[in-house]
KOLVO-370959 format. One record per residue (C-alpha): residue number from 1; residue in three letters; x, y, z. Coordinates in nm, 2 decimals, always signed. Layout:
N
<pt k="NUM" r="Ala" X="X" Y="Y" Z="Z"/>
...
***
This chain:
67
<pt k="1" r="Unk" X="+0.63" Y="-0.21" Z="-0.05"/>
<pt k="2" r="Unk" X="+0.80" Y="-0.36" Z="+0.28"/>
<pt k="3" r="Unk" X="+1.05" Y="-0.52" Z="+0.11"/>
<pt k="4" r="Unk" X="+1.14" Y="-0.26" Z="-0.12"/>
<pt k="5" r="Unk" X="+1.19" Y="+0.01" Z="+0.13"/>
<pt k="6" r="Unk" X="+1.45" Y="-0.29" Z="+0.32"/>
<pt k="7" r="Unk" X="+1.64" Y="-0.31" Z="+0.00"/>
<pt k="8" r="Unk" X="+1.67" Y="+0.04" Z="-0.07"/>
<pt k="9" r="Unk" X="+1.81" Y="+0.09" Z="+0.34"/>
<pt k="10" r="Unk" X="+2.02" Y="-0.15" Z="+0.27"/>
<pt k="11" r="Unk" X="+2.16" Y="-0.02" Z="-0.03"/>
<pt k="12" r="Unk" X="+2.18" Y="+0.33" Z="+0.07"/>
<pt k="13" r="Unk" X="+2.32" Y="+0.20" Z="+0.42"/>
<pt k="14" r="Unk" X="+2.62" Y="+0.04" Z="+0.19"/>
<pt k="15" r="Unk" X="+2.66" Y="+0.32" Z="-0.03"/>
<pt k="16" r="Unk" X="+2.69" Y="+0.58" Z="+0.33"/>
<pt k="17" r="Unk" X="+2.95" Y="+0.35" Z="+0.42"/>
<pt k="18" r="Unk" X="+3.18" Y="+0.38" Z="+0.09"/>
<pt k="19" r="Unk" X="+3.10" Y="+0.78" Z="+0.10"/>
<pt k="20" r="Unk" X="+3.23" Y="+0.80" Z="+0.45"/>
<pt k="21" r="Unk" X="+3.51" Y="+0.61" Z="+0.36"/>
<pt k="22" r="Unk" X="+3.59" Y="+0.85" Z="+0.07"/>
<pt k="23" r="Unk" X="+3.54" Y="+1.16" Z="+0.30"/>
<pt k="24" r="Unk" X="+3.75" Y="+1.02" Z="+0.54"/>
<pt k="25" r="Unk" X="+4.05" Y="+0.96" Z="+0.30"/>
<pt k="26" r="Unk" X="+3.97" Y="+1.30" Z="+0.12"/>
<pt k="27" r="Unk" X="+3.93" Y="+1.13" Z="-0.24"/>
<pt k="28" r="Unk" X="+3.68" Y="+1.25" Z="-0.48"/>
<pt k="29" r="Unk" X="+3.33" Y="+1.06" Z="-0.55"/>
<pt k="30" r="Unk" X="+3.38" Y="+0.89" Z="-0.86"/>
<pt k="31" r="Unk" X="+3.02" Y="+0.91" Z="-0.99"/>
<pt k="32" r="Unk" X="+3.03" Y="+1.20" Z="-1.19"/>
<pt k="33" r="Unk" X="+3.24" Y="+1.42" Z="-0.94"/>
<pt k="34" r="Unk" X="+2.93" Y="+1.50" Z="-0.74"/>
<pt k="35" r="Unk" X="+2.96" Y="+1.59" Z="-0.40"/>
<pt k="36" r="Unk" X="+2.98" Y="+1.37" Z="-0.08"/>
<pt k="37" r="Unk" X="+2.75" Y="+1.22" Z="+0.08"/>
<pt k="38" r="Unk" X="+2.64" Y="+1.18" Z="-0.30"/>
<pt k="39" r="Unk" X="+2.26" Y="+1.27" Z="-0.37"/>
<pt k="40" r="Unk" X="+2.19" Y="+0.94" Z="-0.55"/>
<pt k="41" r="Unk" X="+2.27" Y="+0.79" Z="-0.17"/>
<pt k="42" r="Unk" X="+2.04" Y="+1.03" Z="-0.01"/>
<pt k="43" r="Unk" X="+1.76" Y="+1.00" Z="-0.21"/>
<pt k="44" r="Unk" X="+1.75" Y="+0.62" Z="-0.21"/>
<pt k="45" r="Unk" X="+1.76" Y="+0.65" Z="+0.16"/>
<pt k="46" r="Unk" X="+1.50" Y="+0.91" Z="+0.20"/>
<pt k="47" r="Unk" X="+1.30" Y="+0.67" Z="-0.04"/>
<pt k="48" r="Unk" X="+1.37" Y="+0.38" Z="+0.18"/>
<pt k="49" r="Unk" X="+1.26" Y="+0.57" Z="+0.50"/>
<pt k="50" r="Unk" X="+0.93" Y="+0.71" Z="+0.35"/>
<pt k="51" r="Unk" X="+0.83" Y="+0.35" Z="+0.20"/>
<pt k="52" r="Unk" X="+0.91" Y="+0.19" Z="+0.53"/>
<pt k="53" r="Unk" X="+0.69" Y="+0.46" Z="+0.74"/>
<pt k="54" r="Unk" X="+0.42" Y="+0.40" Z="+0.46"/>
<pt k="55" r="Unk" X="+0.42" Y="+0.03" Z="+0.47"/>
<pt k="56" r="Unk" X="+0.39" Y="-0.01" Z="+0.85"/>
<pt k="57" r="Unk" X="+0.14" Y="-0.12" Z="+1.11"/>
<pt k="58" r="Unk" X="+0.15" Y="+0.21" Z="+1.24"/>
<pt k="59" r="Unk" X="+0.05" Y="+0.41" Z="+0.95"/>
<pt k="60" r="Unk" X="-0.21" Y="+0.16" Z="+0.88"/>
<pt k="61" r="Unk" X="-0.39" Y="+0.21" Z="+1.21"/>
<pt k="62" r="Unk" X="-0.34" Y="+0.61" Z="+1.20"/>
<pt k="63" r="Unk" X="-0.51" Y="+0.59" Z="+0.83"/>
<pt k="64" r="Unk" X="-0.77" Y="+0.38" Z="+0.98"/>
<pt k="65" r="Unk" X="-0.84" Y="+0.59" Z="+1.27"/>
<pt k="66" r="Unk" X="-0.85" Y="+0.90" Z="+1.06"/>
<pt k="67" r="Unk" X="-1.13" Y="+0.76" Z="+0.81"/>
***
């Protein structure tokens, strides 16, 4: 799960860079004309962050303390 979260964060980071370049230059999003930042980018970023939080050692410790 940690590996998957890292990949999602790397992909979304790259997409955020592309989105910010497109916003700076004033060009439209080439993906279906969606707004910038692209919803796909934000979804990948959110999923990567959630998976990273769930797979972290702090979350494991917290879940053991609650049980």
